[in-house]
N, CA, C and O atoms as CSV, one atom per row, in Angstrom:
chain,resi,resn,atom,element,x,y,z
A,1,MET,N,N,-53.248,-24.255,8.737
A,1,MET,CA,C,-52.394,-24.190,10.148
A,1,MET,C,C,-51.626,-22.998,9.849
A,1,MET,O,O,-51.002,-22.859,8.796
A,2,LYS,N,N,-51.683,-21.976,10.953
A,2,LYS,CA,C,-50.863,-20.864,10.741
A,2,LYS,C,C,-49.430,-21.098,10.885
A,2,LYS,O,O,-49.103,-22.095,11.529
A,3,LYS,N,N,-48.576,-20.395,10.425
A,3,LYS,CA,C,-47.105,-20.501,10.436
A,3,LYS,C,C,-46.410,-19.266,10.968
A,3,LYS,O,O,-46.646,-18.152,10.501
A,4,ILE,N,N,-45.453,-19.500,12.062
A,4,ILE,CA,C,-45.044,-18.320,12.761
A,4,ILE,C,C,-43.404,-18.792,12.818
A,4,ILE,O,O,-43.050,-19.926,13.144
A,5,LEU,N,N,-42.525,-17.747,12.455
A,5,LEU,CA,C,-41.071,-18.078,12.588
A,5,LEU,C,C,-40.660,-17.282,13.905
A,5,LEU,O,O,-41.129,-16.164,14.115
A,6,ILE,N,N,-39.756,-17.899,14.800
A,6,ILE,CA,C,-39.097,-17.290,15.788
A,6,ILE,C,C,-37.716,-16.963,15.263
A,6,ILE,O,O,-36.984,-17.778,14.702
A,7,LEU,N,N,-37.437,-15.726,15.491
A,7,LEU,CA,C,-36.010,-15.329,14.803
A,7,LEU,C,C,-35.225,-14.788,15.759
A,7,LEU,O,O,-35.565,-13.700,16.224
A,8,ASN,N,N,-34.086,-15.405,16.216
A,8,ASN,CA,C,-33.040,-14.909,17.201
A,8,ASN,C,C,-31.739,-14.301,16.515
A,8,ASN,O,O,-31.089,-14.872,15.640
A,9,GLY,N,N,-31.477,-13.090,17.038
A,9,GLY,CA,C,-30.217,-12.486,16.854
A,9,GLY,C,C,-28.990,-12.735,17.227
A,9,GLY,O,O,-28.808,-13.887,17.620
A,10,PRO,N,N,-27.887,-11.881,17.235
A,10,PRO,CA,C,-26.580,-12.432,17.758
A,10,PRO,C,C,-26.442,-12.566,19.292
A,10,PRO,O,O,-27.093,-11.935,20.125
A,11,ASN,N,N,-25.613,-13.371,19.494
A,11,ASN,CA,C,-25.302,-14.223,20.625
A,11,ASN,C,C,-26.405,-14.968,21.299
A,11,ASN,O,O,-26.197,-15.467,22.405
A,12,LEU,N,N,-27.482,-15.071,20.752
A,12,LEU,CA,C,-28.466,-15.814,21.262
A,12,LEU,C,C,-28.390,-17.336,21.112
A,12,LEU,O,O,-29.253,-18.079,21.579
A,13,ASN,N,N,-27.298,-17.771,20.428
A,13,ASN,CA,C,-27.194,-19.149,20.247
A,13,ASN,C,C,-26.268,-19.645,21.348
A,13,ASN,O,O,-25.840,-20.796,21.427
A,14,LEU,N,N,-25.980,-18.540,22.278
A,14,LEU,CA,C,-25.389,-18.977,23.569
A,14,LEU,C,C,-26.156,-18.983,24.701
A,14,LEU,O,O,-25.604,-18.997,25.802
A,15,LEU,N,N,-27.459,-18.972,24.585
A,15,LEU,CA,C,-28.364,-19.166,25.699
A,15,LEU,C,C,-28.223,-20.408,26.533
A,15,LEU,O,O,-28.131,-21.538,26.053
A,16,GLY,N,N,-28.213,-20.122,27.822
A,16,GLY,CA,C,-27.917,-21.331,28.658
A,16,GLY,C,C,-26.363,-21.255,29.164
A,16,GLY,O,O,-26.008,-21.763,30.227
A,17,LYS,N,N,-25.592,-20.650,28.393
A,17,LYS,CA,C,-24.206,-20.450,28.566
A,17,LYS,C,C,-23.702,-19.104,28.958
A,17,LYS,O,O,-22.892,-18.804,29.835
A,18,ARG,N,N,-24.383,-18.333,28.086
A,18,ARG,CA,C,-24.082,-16.800,28.363
A,18,ARG,C,C,-24.697,-16.010,29.598
A,18,ARG,O,O,-25.924,-15.915,29.642
A,19,GLU,N,N,-24.049,-15.526,30.448
A,19,GLU,CA,C,-24.533,-14.901,31.464
A,19,GLU,C,C,-25.768,-15.333,31.996
A,19,GLU,O,O,-26.726,-14.570,31.877
A,20,PRO,N,N,-25.941,-16.579,32.646
A,20,PRO,CA,C,-27.045,-17.188,33.014
A,20,PRO,C,C,-27.856,-16.276,34.207
A,20,PRO,O,O,-29.051,-16.458,34.441
A,21,GLU,N,N,-27.061,-15.311,34.891
A,21,GLU,CA,C,-27.758,-14.531,35.682
A,21,GLU,C,C,-28.655,-13.461,35.143
A,21,GLU,O,O,-29.442,-12.812,35.831
A,22,ILE,N,N,-28.474,-13.333,33.864
A,22,ILE,CA,C,-29.396,-12.420,32.988
A,22,ILE,C,C,-30.399,-13.082,32.244
A,22,ILE,O,O,-31.576,-12.721,32.198
A,23,TYR,N,N,-29.814,-14.253,31.545
A,23,TYR,CA,C,-30.588,-14.900,30.395
A,23,TYR,C,C,-31.020,-16.316,30.822
A,23,TYR,O,O,-31.703,-16.993,30.054
A,24,GLY,N,N,-30.634,-16.788,32.045
A,24,GLY,CA,C,-31.154,-18.190,32.425
A,24,GLY,C,C,-30.162,-19.247,31.976
A,24,GLY,O,O,-29.141,-19.057,31.315
A,25,SER,N,N,-30.610,-20.330,32.424
A,25,SER,CA,C,-29.498,-21.409,32.152
A,25,SER,C,C,-30.112,-22.454,31.152
A,25,SER,O,O,-29.406,-23.406,30.819
A,26,GLN,N,N,-31.303,-22.340,30.688
A,26,GLN,CA,C,-31.742,-23.212,29.574
A,26,GLN,C,C,-31.407,-22.673,28.153
A,26,GLN,O,O,-31.611,-21.514,27.794
A,27,GLY,N,N,-30.847,-23.701,27.360
A,27,GLY,CA,C,-30.648,-23.386,26.018
A,27,GLY,C,C,-31.996,-22.977,25.154
A,27,GLY,O,O,-33.162,-23.241,25.448
A,28,PHE,N,N,-31.606,-22.407,24.245
A,28,PHE,CA,C,-32.990,-21.958,23.189
A,28,PHE,C,C,-33.588,-23.172,22.543
A,28,PHE,O,O,-34.809,-23.301,22.450
A,29,GLU,N,N,-32.741,-24.058,22.098
A,29,GLU,CA,C,-33.145,-25.278,21.432
A,29,GLU,C,C,-34.133,-26.068,22.028
A,29,GLU,O,O,-35.218,-26.366,21.529
A,30,GLU,N,N,-33.622,-26.446,23.317
A,30,GLU,CA,C,-34.444,-27.118,24.331
A,30,GLU,C,C,-35.743,-26.347,24.549
A,30,GLU,O,O,-36.824,-26.923,24.426
A,31,TYR,N,N,-35.657,-25.053,24.872
A,31,TYR,CA,C,-36.988,-24.375,25.140
A,31,TYR,C,C,-37.864,-24.473,23.920
A,31,TYR,O,O,-39.041,-24.737,24.166
A,32,PHE,N,N,-37.511,-24.305,22.568
A,32,PHE,CA,C,-38.141,-24.316,21.439
A,32,PHE,C,C,-38.970,-25.495,21.023
A,32,PHE,O,O,-40.034,-25.462,20.405
A,33,GLU,N,N,-38.147,-26.807,21.569
A,33,GLU,CA,C,-38.905,-28.025,21.406
A,33,GLU,C,C,-40.087,-28.100,22.376
A,33,GLU,O,O,-41.087,-28.685,21.961
A,34,SER,N,N,-40.108,-27.616,23.546
A,34,SER,CA,C,-41.182,-27.529,24.388
A,34,SER,C,C,-42.246,-26.616,23.998
A,34,SER,O,O,-43.389,-26.815,24.409
A,35,LEU,N,N,-41.964,-25.613,23.226
A,35,LEU,CA,C,-42.788,-24.565,22.757
A,35,LEU,C,C,-43.649,-25.224,21.678
A,35,LEU,O,O,-44.880,-25.213,21.685
A,36,LYS,N,N,-42.778,-25.875,20.632
A,36,LYS,CA,C,-43.400,-26.659,19.545
A,36,LYS,C,C,-44.518,-27.724,19.945
A,36,LYS,O,O,-45.552,-27.903,19.301
A,37,THR,N,N,-44.154,-28.398,21.099
A,37,THR,CA,C,-44.912,-29.192,21.600
A,37,THR,C,C,-46.187,-28.629,22.053
A,37,THR,O,O,-47.243,-29.093,21.624
A,38,ALA,N,N,-46.160,-27.598,22.945
A,38,ALA,CA,C,-47.336,-26.926,23.466
A,38,ALA,C,C,-48.281,-26.298,22.401
A,38,ALA,O,O,-49.481,-26.155,22.637
A,39,PHE,N,N,-47.764,-25.961,21.330
A,39,PHE,CA,C,-48.649,-25.226,20.248
A,39,PHE,C,C,-48.816,-26.174,19.028
A,39,PHE,O,O,-49.345,-25.695,18.025
A,40,SER,N,N,-48.384,-27.577,19.015
A,40,SER,CA,C,-48.463,-28.437,17.838
A,40,SER,C,C,-49.739,-28.441,17.030
A,40,SER,O,O,-49.722,-28.484,15.799
A,41,SER,N,N,-50.893,-28.392,17.777
A,41,SER,CA,C,-52.142,-28.460,17.113
A,41,SER,C,C,-52.423,-27.082,16.603
A,41,SER,O,O,-53.350,-27.008,15.796
A,42,GLU,N,N,-51.790,-25.961,16.925
A,42,GLU,CA,C,-52.429,-24.683,16.458
A,42,GLU,C,C,-51.510,-23.947,15.473
A,42,GLU,O,O,-51.901,-23.035,14.745
A,43,VAL,N,N,-50.100,-24.480,15.517
A,43,VAL,CA,C,-49.255,-23.513,14.583
A,43,VAL,C,C,-48.069,-24.269,14.094
A,43,VAL,O,O,-47.540,-24.987,14.942
A,44,GLN,N,N,-47.576,-24.259,12.988
A,44,GLN,CA,C,-46.406,-24.644,12.523
A,44,GLN,C,C,-45.359,-23.507,12.945
A,44,GLN,O,O,-45.375,-22.406,12.395
A,45,LEU,N,N,-44.306,-23.894,14.113
A,45,LEU,CA,C,-43.358,-23.006,14.440
A,45,LEU,C,C,-42.063,-23.294,13.765
A,45,LEU,O,O,-41.711,-24.454,13.551
A,46,SER,N,N,-41.337,-22.249,13.422
A,46,SER,CA,C,-39.998,-22.497,12.787
A,46,SER,C,C,-39.088,-21.580,13.475
A,46,SER,O,O,-39.521,-20.518,13.922
A,47,TYR,N,N,-37.667,-21.966,13.611
A,47,TYR,CA,C,-36.899,-21.250,14.471
A,47,TYR,C,C,-35.560,-20.867,13.474
A,47,TYR,O,O,-35.278,-21.642,12.560
A,48,PHE,N,N,-34.961,-19.949,13.642
A,48,PHE,CA,C,-33.788,-19.608,12.928
A,48,PHE,C,C,-32.988,-18.525,13.774
A,48,PHE,O,O,-33.612,-17.692,14.432
A,49,GLN,N,N,-31.774,-18.544,13.753
A,49,GLN,CA,C,-30.841,-17.795,14.596
A,49,GLN,C,C,-29.690,-17.564,13.571
A,49,GLN,O,O,-29.249,-18.416,12.800
A,50,SER,N,N,-29.262,-16.223,13.692
A,50,SER,CA,C,-28.139,-15.636,13.097
A,50,SER,C,C,-27.455,-14.680,13.859
A,50,SER,O,O,-28.069,-13.952,14.640
A,51,ASN,N,N,-26.263,-14.613,13.710
A,51,ASN,CA,C,-25.209,-13.440,14.418
A,51,ASN,C,C,-24.969,-12.416,13.327
A,51,ASN,O,O,-24.280,-11.420,13.549
A,52,SER,N,N,-25.564,-12.664,12.084
A,52,SER,CA,C,-25.414,-11.564,10.952
A,52,SER,C,C,-26.593,-10.943,10.534
A,52,SER,O,O,-27.633,-11.477,10.150
A,53,GLU,N,N,-26.267,-9.522,10.672
A,53,GLU,CA,C,-27.423,-8.570,10.385
A,53,GLU,C,C,-28.034,-9.080,8.899
A,53,GLU,O,O,-29.203,-9.425,8.727
A,54,GLY,N,N,-27.189,-9.056,8.063
A,54,GLY,CA,C,-27.791,-9.257,6.760
A,54,GLY,C,C,-28.434,-10.553,6.481
A,54,GLY,O,O,-29.181,-10.558,5.503
A,55,THR,N,N,-28.298,-11.650,7.136
A,55,THR,CA,C,-28.846,-12.853,7.090
A,55,THR,C,C,-30.203,-12.776,7.854
A,55,THR,O,O,-31.177,-13.399,7.431
A,56,ILE,N,N,-30.268,-11.951,9.066
A,56,ILE,CA,C,-31.463,-11.788,9.658
A,56,ILE,C,C,-32.451,-11.040,8.809
A,56,ILE,O,O,-33.625,-11.404,8.874
A,57,ILE,N,N,-32.087,-9.921,7.928
A,57,ILE,CA,C,-32.885,-9.202,6.874
A,57,ILE,C,C,-33.262,-10.010,5.912
A,57,ILE,O,O,-34.396,-9.873,5.454
A,58,ASP,N,N,-32.337,-11.083,5.372
A,58,ASP,CA,C,-32.746,-12.030,4.474
A,58,ASP,C,C,-33.890,-12.850,4.710
A,58,ASP,O,O,-34.751,-13.107,3.869
A,59,LYS,N,N,-33.855,-13.305,6.062
A,59,LYS,CA,C,-34.821,-14.340,6.680
A,59,LYS,C,C,-36.253,-13.403,6.817
A,59,LYS,O,O,-37.350,-13.923,6.614
A,60,ILE,N,N,-36.135,-12.233,7.115
A,60,ILE,CA,C,-37.464,-11.558,7.378
A,60,ILE,C,C,-38.083,-11.144,5.993
A,60,ILE,O,O,-39.291,-10.951,5.849
A,61,HIS,N,N,-37.181,-11.028,5.015
A,61,HIS,CA,C,-37.742,-10.929,3.552
A,61,HIS,C,C,-38.285,-12.235,3.059
A,61,HIS,O,O,-39.327,-12.237,2.403
A,62,GLU,N,N,-37.694,-13.263,3.311
A,62,GLU,CA,C,-38.045,-14.598,2.886
A,62,GLU,C,C,-39.445,-15.068,3.474
A,62,GLU,O,O,-40.212,-15.787,2.833
A,63,VAL,N,N,-39.689,-14.626,4.668
A,63,VAL,CA,C,-40.982,-15.151,5.399
A,63,VAL,C,C,-41.995,-14.142,5.410
A,63,VAL,O,O,-43.153,-14.496,5.634
A,64,GLY,N,N,-41.725,-12.903,5.196
A,64,GLY,CA,C,-42.497,-11.876,5.635
A,64,GLY,C,C,-43.734,-11.564,4.777
A,64,GLY,O,O,-44.481,-10.621,5.037
A,65,PHE,N,N,-43.889,-12.283,3.884
A,65,PHE,CA,C,-45.130,-12.296,2.853
A,65,PHE,C,C,-46.053,-13.481,2.933
A,65,PHE,O,O,-47.218,-13.465,2.534
A,66,SER,N,N,-45.433,-14.529,3.490
A,66,SER,CA,C,-46.063,-15.824,3.691
A,66,SER,C,C,-46.332,-16.425,4.928
A,66,SER,O,O,-47.010,-17.453,4.931
A,67,TYR,N,N,-45.864,-15.901,6.105
A,67,TYR,CA,C,-46.073,-16.255,7.373
A,67,TYR,C,C,-47.074,-15.598,8.206
A,67,TYR,O,O,-47.328,-14.418,7.965
A,68,ASP,N,N,-47.595,-16.119,9.025
A,68,ASP,CA,C,-48.718,-15.389,9.820
A,68,ASP,C,C,-48.096,-14.548,10.944
A,68,ASP,O,O,-48.794,-13.840,11.669
A,69,GLY,N,N,-46.687,-14.652,11.075
A,69,GLY,CA,C,-46.133,-13.517,12.144
A,69,GLY,C,C,-44.674,-13.970,12.348
A,69,GLY,O,O,-44.261,-15.037,11.895
A,70,ILE,N,N,-43.925,-13.120,13.041
A,70,ILE,CA,C,-42.631,-13.318,13.361
A,70,ILE,C,C,-42.400,-12.883,14.915
A,70,ILE,O,O,-42.813,-11.800,15.330
A,71,VAL,N,N,-41.723,-13.794,15.719
A,71,VAL,CA,C,-41.384,-13.324,16.908
A,71,VAL,C,C,-39.871,-13.184,16.630
A,71,VAL,O,O,-39.154,-14.079,16.183
A,72,LEU,N,N,-39.471,-11.878,16.974
A,72,LEU,CA,C,-38.100,-11.430,16.660
A,72,LEU,C,C,-37.408,-10.835,18.148
A,72,LEU,O,O,-37.854,-9.906,18.821
A,73,ASN,N,N,-36.400,-11.521,18.385
A,73,ASN,CA,C,-35.454,-11.088,19.265
A,73,ASN,C,C,-34.158,-10.697,18.600
A,73,ASN,O,O,-33.404,-11.622,18.298
A,74,ALA,N,N,-33.804,-9.513,18.339
A,74,ALA,CA,C,-32.752,-9.040,17.504
A,74,ALA,C,C,-31.442,-8.854,18.255
A,74,ALA,O,O,-30.429,-8.384,17.738
A,75,GLY,N,N,-31.542,-9.252,19.486
A,75,GLY,CA,C,-30.468,-8.958,20.416
A,75,GLY,C,C,-30.028,-7.284,20.379
A,75,GLY,O,O,-30.771,-6.314,20.526
A,76,ALA,N,N,-28.799,-7.311,20.170
A,76,ALA,CA,C,-28.141,-6.040,20.192
A,76,ALA,C,C,-28.443,-5.073,18.985
A,76,ALA,O,O,-28.303,-3.851,19.028
A,77,TYR,N,N,-28.890,-5.822,17.875
A,77,TYR,CA,C,-29.209,-5.028,16.644
A,77,TYR,C,C,-30.515,-4.400,17.051
A,77,TYR,O,O,-30.817,-3.444,16.336
A,78,THR,N,N,-31.306,-4.663,17.941
A,78,THR,CA,C,-32.317,-4.012,18.187
A,78,THR,C,C,-32.154,-2.231,18.483
A,78,THR,O,O,-32.973,-1.346,18.237
A,79,HIS,N,N,-30.953,-2.142,19.018
A,79,HIS,CA,C,-30.622,-0.835,19.442
A,79,HIS,C,C,-29.672,-0.211,18.581
A,79,HIS,O,O,-29.109,0.828,18.928
A,80,THR,N,N,-29.407,-0.863,17.284
A,80,THR,CA,C,-28.460,-0.392,16.367
A,80,THR,C,C,-28.952,-0.381,14.829
A,80,THR,O,O,-28.424,0.420,14.058
A,81,SER,N,N,-29.928,-1.236,14.387
A,81,SER,CA,C,-30.129,-1.381,13.014
A,81,SER,C,C,-31.645,-0.946,12.578
A,81,SER,O,O,-32.744,-1.397,12.901
A,82,VAL,N,N,-31.211,0.215,11.628
A,82,VAL,CA,C,-32.193,0.889,10.900
A,82,VAL,C,C,-32.497,-0.085,9.892
A,82,VAL,O,O,-33.651,-0.118,9.466
A,83,ALA,N,N,-31.545,-0.970,9.397
A,83,ALA,CA,C,-31.845,-1.766,8.222
A,83,ALA,C,C,-32.697,-2.825,8.654
A,83,ALA,O,O,-33.567,-3.077,7.821
A,84,ILE,N,N,-32.733,-3.525,9.680
A,84,ILE,CA,C,-33.793,-4.318,10.332
A,84,ILE,C,C,-34.923,-3.644,10.514
A,84,ILE,O,O,-35.942,-4.257,10.195
A,85,ALA,N,N,-35.066,-2.442,10.979
A,85,ALA,CA,C,-36.330,-1.858,11.228
A,85,ALA,C,C,-36.953,-1.692,9.904
A,85,ALA,O,O,-38.158,-1.904,9.774
A,86,ASP,N,N,-36.157,-1.296,8.828
A,86,ASP,CA,C,-36.754,-1.018,7.441
A,86,ASP,C,C,-37.300,-2.272,6.880
A,86,ASP,O,O,-38.292,-2.251,6.151
A,87,ALA,N,N,-36.627,-3.466,7.227
A,87,ALA,CA,C,-36.950,-4.808,6.612
A,87,ALA,C,C,-38.470,-5.116,7.365
A,87,ALA,O,O,-39.381,-5.574,6.676
A,88,ILE,N,N,-38.641,-4.878,8.579
A,88,ILE,CA,C,-39.968,-5.069,9.260
A,88,ILE,C,C,-41.005,-4.362,8.813
A,88,ILE,O,O,-42.155,-4.802,8.833
A,89,ALA,N,N,-40.623,-2.993,8.292
A,89,ALA,CA,C,-41.681,-2.036,7.852
A,89,ALA,C,C,-42.144,-2.444,6.404
A,89,ALA,O,O,-43.257,-2.177,5.952
A,90,ALA,N,N,-41.148,-3.128,5.728
A,90,ALA,CA,C,-41.481,-3.682,4.318
A,90,ALA,C,C,-42.272,-4.843,4.105
A,90,ALA,O,O,-42.755,-5.110,3.004
A,91,ILE,N,N,-42.426,-5.559,5.144
A,91,ILE,CA,C,-43.217,-6.907,4.907
A,91,ILE,C,C,-44.650,-6.664,5.481
A,91,ILE,O,O,-45.049,-5.643,6.043
A,92,GLU,N,N,-45.322,-7.781,5.231
A,92,GLU,CA,C,-46.895,-7.819,5.635
A,92,GLU,C,C,-46.971,-8.561,6.762
A,92,GLU,O,O,-47.946,-8.203,7.424
A,93,SER,N,N,-46.241,-9.616,7.368
A,93,SER,CA,C,-46.405,-10.296,8.386
A,93,SER,C,C,-46.051,-9.463,9.618
A,93,SER,O,O,-45.094,-8.697,9.735
A,94,PRO,N,N,-47.141,-9.798,10.652
A,94,PRO,CA,C,-46.650,-8.724,11.905
A,94,PRO,C,C,-45.559,-9.488,12.711
A,94,PRO,O,O,-45.402,-10.708,12.761
A,95,VAL,N,N,-44.810,-8.476,13.357
A,95,VAL,CA,C,-43.692,-8.800,14.010
A,95,VAL,C,C,-43.790,-8.486,15.493
A,95,VAL,O,O,-44.151,-7.349,15.797
A,96,ILE,N,N,-43.524,-9.315,16.400
A,96,ILE,CA,C,-43.277,-8.982,17.640
A,96,ILE,C,C,-42.029,-9.006,18.313
A,96,ILE,O,O,-41.428,-10.078,18.379
A,97,GLU,N,N,-41.487,-7.845,18.888
A,97,GLU,CA,C,-40.188,-7.737,19.434
A,97,GLU,C,C,-40.153,-8.328,20.715
A,97,GLU,O,O,-40.996,-7.982,21.542
A,98,VAL,N,N,-39.125,-9.340,21.052
A,98,VAL,CA,C,-38.997,-9.952,22.346
A,98,VAL,C,C,-37.587,-9.782,22.912
A,98,VAL,O,O,-36.552,-10.012,22.287
A,99,HIS,N,N,-37.678,-9.341,24.206
A,99,HIS,CA,C,-36.347,-9.384,24.738
A,99,HIS,C,C,-36.529,-10.159,26.121
A,99,HIS,O,O,-37.387,-9.877,26.958
A,100,ILE,N,N,-35.545,-11.225,26.232
A,100,ILE,CA,C,-35.544,-12.083,27.498
A,100,ILE,C,C,-35.369,-11.316,28.862
A,100,ILE,O,O,-36.114,-11.487,29.826
A,101,SER,N,N,-34.337,-10.483,28.833
A,101,SER,CA,C,-34.172,-9.447,29.933
A,101,SER,C,C,-34.946,-8.076,29.824
A,101,SER,O,O,-35.367,-7.670,28.741
A,102,ASN,N,N,-35.101,-7.420,30.946
A,102,ASN,CA,C,-35.904,-6.367,31.182
A,102,ASN,C,C,-34.580,-5.193,30.657
A,102,ASN,O,O,-33.657,-4.844,31.392
A,103,VAL,N,N,-34.765,-4.780,29.381
A,103,VAL,CA,C,-33.903,-3.929,28.778
A,103,VAL,C,C,-33.826,-2.530,29.361
A,103,VAL,O,O,-32.814,-1.834,29.274
A,104,TYR,N,N,-34.795,-2.205,29.880
A,104,TYR,CA,C,-35.124,-0.993,30.933
A,104,TYR,C,C,-34.286,-0.796,32.143
A,104,TYR,O,O,-33.985,0.332,32.532
A,105,LYS,N,N,-33.899,-1.903,32.752
A,105,LYS,CA,C,-33.019,-2.181,33.833
A,105,LYS,C,C,-31.687,-2.251,33.591
A,105,LYS,O,O,-30.940,-2.492,34.540
A,106,ARG,N,N,-31.209,-2.072,32.418
A,106,ARG,CA,C,-30.040,-2.480,31.963
A,106,ARG,C,C,-29.289,-1.136,31.553
A,106,ARG,O,O,-29.741,-0.080,31.997
A,107,GLU,N,N,-28.134,-1.117,30.707
A,107,GLU,CA,C,-27.553,-0.124,30.190
A,107,GLU,C,C,-28.444,0.877,29.364
A,107,GLU,O,O,-29.263,0.428,28.563
A,108,SER,N,N,-28.273,2.379,29.575
A,108,SER,CA,C,-29.124,3.181,28.817
A,108,SER,C,C,-29.102,2.946,27.387
A,108,SER,O,O,-30.105,3.256,26.743
A,109,PHE,N,N,-28.016,2.400,26.751
A,109,PHE,CA,C,-28.273,2.281,25.222
A,109,PHE,C,C,-29.040,1.381,24.706
A,109,PHE,O,O,-29.365,1.373,23.518
A,110,ARG,N,N,-29.467,0.374,25.725
A,110,ARG,CA,C,-30.662,-0.607,25.600
A,110,ARG,C,C,-31.995,-0.219,25.571
A,110,ARG,O,O,-32.905,-0.949,25.178
A,111,HIS,N,N,-32.141,1.014,26.014
A,111,HIS,CA,C,-33.391,1.605,26.269
A,111,HIS,C,C,-34.123,2.058,24.749
A,111,HIS,O,O,-35.330,2.296,24.686
A,112,LYS,N,N,-33.317,2.129,23.686
A,112,LYS,CA,C,-33.735,2.602,22.471
A,112,LYS,C,C,-33.860,1.388,21.568
A,112,LYS,O,O,-32.931,0.592,21.429
A,113,SER,N,N,-34.959,1.272,20.994
A,113,SER,CA,C,-35.244,0.335,20.073
A,113,SER,C,C,-35.533,0.984,18.597
A,113,SER,O,O,-36.452,1.800,18.528
A,114,TYR,N,N,-34.871,0.695,17.532
A,114,TYR,CA,C,-35.180,1.047,16.312
A,114,TYR,C,C,-36.165,0.247,15.769
A,114,TYR,O,O,-36.726,0.738,14.789
A,115,LEU,N,N,-36.551,-0.886,16.136
A,115,LEU,CA,C,-37.587,-1.897,15.783
A,115,LEU,C,C,-38.848,-1.558,16.165
A,115,LEU,O,O,-39.742,-1.660,15.325
A,116,ALA,N,N,-39.137,-1.123,17.416
A,116,ALA,CA,C,-40.536,-1.225,18.157
A,116,ALA,C,C,-41.497,-0.411,17.220
A,116,ALA,O,O,-42.624,-0.881,17.065
A,117,GLN,N,N,-41.200,0.673,16.627
A,117,GLN,CA,C,-42.062,1.541,15.916
A,117,GLN,C,C,-42.803,0.858,14.644
A,117,GLN,O,O,-43.889,1.253,14.221
A,118,ASN,N,N,-42.035,-0.266,14.071
A,118,ASN,CA,C,-42.570,-1.103,13.041
A,118,ASN,C,C,-43.164,-2.476,13.505
A,118,ASN,O,O,-43.624,-3.311,12.725
A,119,CYS,N,N,-43.108,-2.602,14.749
A,119,CYS,CA,C,-43.557,-3.932,15.391
A,119,CYS,C,C,-45.028,-3.888,15.975
A,119,CYS,O,O,-45.475,-2.847,16.458
A,120,LYS,N,N,-45.791,-5.104,15.910
A,120,LYS,CA,C,-46.905,-4.990,16.589
A,120,LYS,C,C,-46.965,-4.791,17.833
A,120,LYS,O,O,-47.953,-4.187,18.249
A,121,GLY,N,N,-46.000,-5.209,18.727
A,121,GLY,CA,C,-45.778,-4.999,20.158
A,121,GLY,C,C,-44.354,-5.365,20.496
A,121,GLY,O,O,-43.559,-5.777,19.651
A,122,VAL,N,N,-44.062,-5.190,21.803
A,122,VAL,CA,C,-42.866,-5.434,22.344
A,122,VAL,C,C,-43.134,-6.071,23.621
A,122,VAL,O,O,-44.034,-5.643,24.344
A,123,ILE,N,N,-42.432,-7.040,23.939
A,123,ILE,CA,C,-42.279,-7.931,25.235
A,123,ILE,C,C,-40.873,-7.892,25.857
A,123,ILE,O,O,-39.910,-8.302,25.209
A,124,ALA,N,N,-40.744,-7.432,27.033
A,124,ALA,CA,C,-39.464,-7.556,27.415
A,124,ALA,C,C,-39.423,-7.920,28.988
A,124,ALA,O,O,-40.327,-7.526,29.725
A,125,GLY,N,N,-38.374,-8.664,29.463
A,125,GLY,CA,C,-38.256,-8.822,30.930
A,125,GLY,C,C,-38.816,-10.001,31.378
A,125,GLY,O,O,-38.605,-10.287,32.556
A,126,LEU,N,N,-39.613,-10.901,30.572
A,126,LEU,CA,C,-40.314,-12.115,31.054
A,126,LEU,C,C,-39.590,-13.349,30.866
A,126,LEU,O,O,-40.190,-14.409,31.043
A,127,GLY,N,N,-38.400,-13.343,30.535
A,127,GLY,CA,C,-37.661,-14.436,30.260
A,127,GLY,C,C,-38.004,-15.055,29.087
A,127,GLY,O,O,-38.401,-14.411,28.116
A,128,LEU,N,N,-37.868,-16.435,29.087
A,128,LEU,CA,C,-38.040,-17.205,27.698
A,128,LEU,C,C,-39.695,-17.155,27.629
A,128,LEU,O,O,-40.136,-17.382,26.503
A,129,MET,N,N,-40.573,-16.922,28.549
A,129,MET,CA,C,-41.908,-16.883,28.513
A,129,MET,C,C,-42.411,-15.839,27.632
A,129,MET,O,O,-43.495,-15.937,27.057
A,130,GLY,N,N,-41.639,-14.851,27.524
A,130,GLY,CA,C,-41.878,-13.701,26.423
A,130,GLY,C,C,-42.083,-14.368,24.789
A,130,GLY,O,O,-42.876,-13.873,23.988
A,131,TYR,N,N,-41.420,-15.288,24.552
A,131,TYR,CA,C,-41.706,-16.024,23.266
A,131,TYR,C,C,-43.102,-16.701,23.111
A,131,TYR,O,O,-43.778,-16.591,22.088
A,132,GLU,N,N,-43.492,-17.440,24.259
A,132,GLU,CA,C,-44.732,-17.871,24.230
A,132,GLU,C,C,-45.838,-16.893,24.250
A,132,GLU,O,O,-46.821,-17.077,23.533
A,133,LEU,N,N,-45.746,-15.903,24.996
A,133,LEU,CA,C,-46.834,-14.722,24.945
A,133,LEU,C,C,-46.806,-14.310,23.491
A,133,LEU,O,O,-47.923,-14.213,22.983
A,134,ALA,N,N,-45.871,-14.072,22.785
A,134,ALA,CA,C,-45.659,-13.417,21.587
A,134,ALA,C,C,-46.536,-14.364,20.446
A,134,ALA,O,O,-47.332,-13.931,19.613
A,135,VAL,N,N,-46.168,-15.671,20.659
A,135,VAL,CA,C,-46.958,-16.669,19.763
A,135,VAL,C,C,-48.417,-16.750,20.049
A,135,VAL,O,O,-49.216,-16.940,19.131
A,136,ARG,N,N,-48.791,-16.614,21.278
A,136,ARG,CA,C,-50.217,-16.623,21.656
A,136,ARG,C,C,-50.856,-15.328,21.177
A,136,ARG,O,O,-52.048,-15.279,20.874
A,137,ASN,N,N,-50.124,-14.390,21.122
A,137,ASN,CA,C,-50.648,-13.007,20.625
A,137,ASN,C,C,-50.925,-13.170,19.132
A,137,ASN,O,O,-51.991,-12.815,18.629
A,138,LEU,N,N,-49.974,-13.692,18.480
A,138,LEU,CA,C,-50.102,-13.620,16.896
A,138,LEU,C,C,-50.926,-14.730,16.407
A,138,LEU,O,O,-51.254,-14.751,15.221
A,139,LEU,N,N,-51.309,-15.707,17.266
A,139,LEU,CA,C,-52.439,-16.683,16.960
A,139,LEU,C,C,-53.920,-15.832,17.131
A,139,LEU,O,O,-54.922,-16.211,16.525
A,140,GLY,N,N,-53.927,-14.854,17.867
A,140,GLY,CA,C,-55.113,-14.181,17.998
A,140,GLY,C,C,-56.058,-14.794,19.044
A,140,GLY,O,O,-57.157,-14.283,19.258
């Protein structure tokens, strides 16, 4: 069975509470349970969230040579972290960058991703459904 990690970055622990007009009203843990159920026969899904850049890098290193893929929403680190971009470039597992909101309809600093050049693909603006689409793509 394939193994895929969903890795969320800073402030995504507040989904369902934080700016629901942008991010929706559903918490991620609830959504993740429905995602696990939907894919239970195809993939072992794991979930990890951290507000710390170093912890996110450590997790990428930990699974990046043994998992079949990583779905990464690095939050604001997408637009600032060369270190996370380097971690993605250093591993073998494919990574798909996901954003719940359409970052191109937001502030201009969100239009630049340091991660995208090292990712298999980018999904933005489709809400939580972006995670499901990323998992489907990694399953091939």
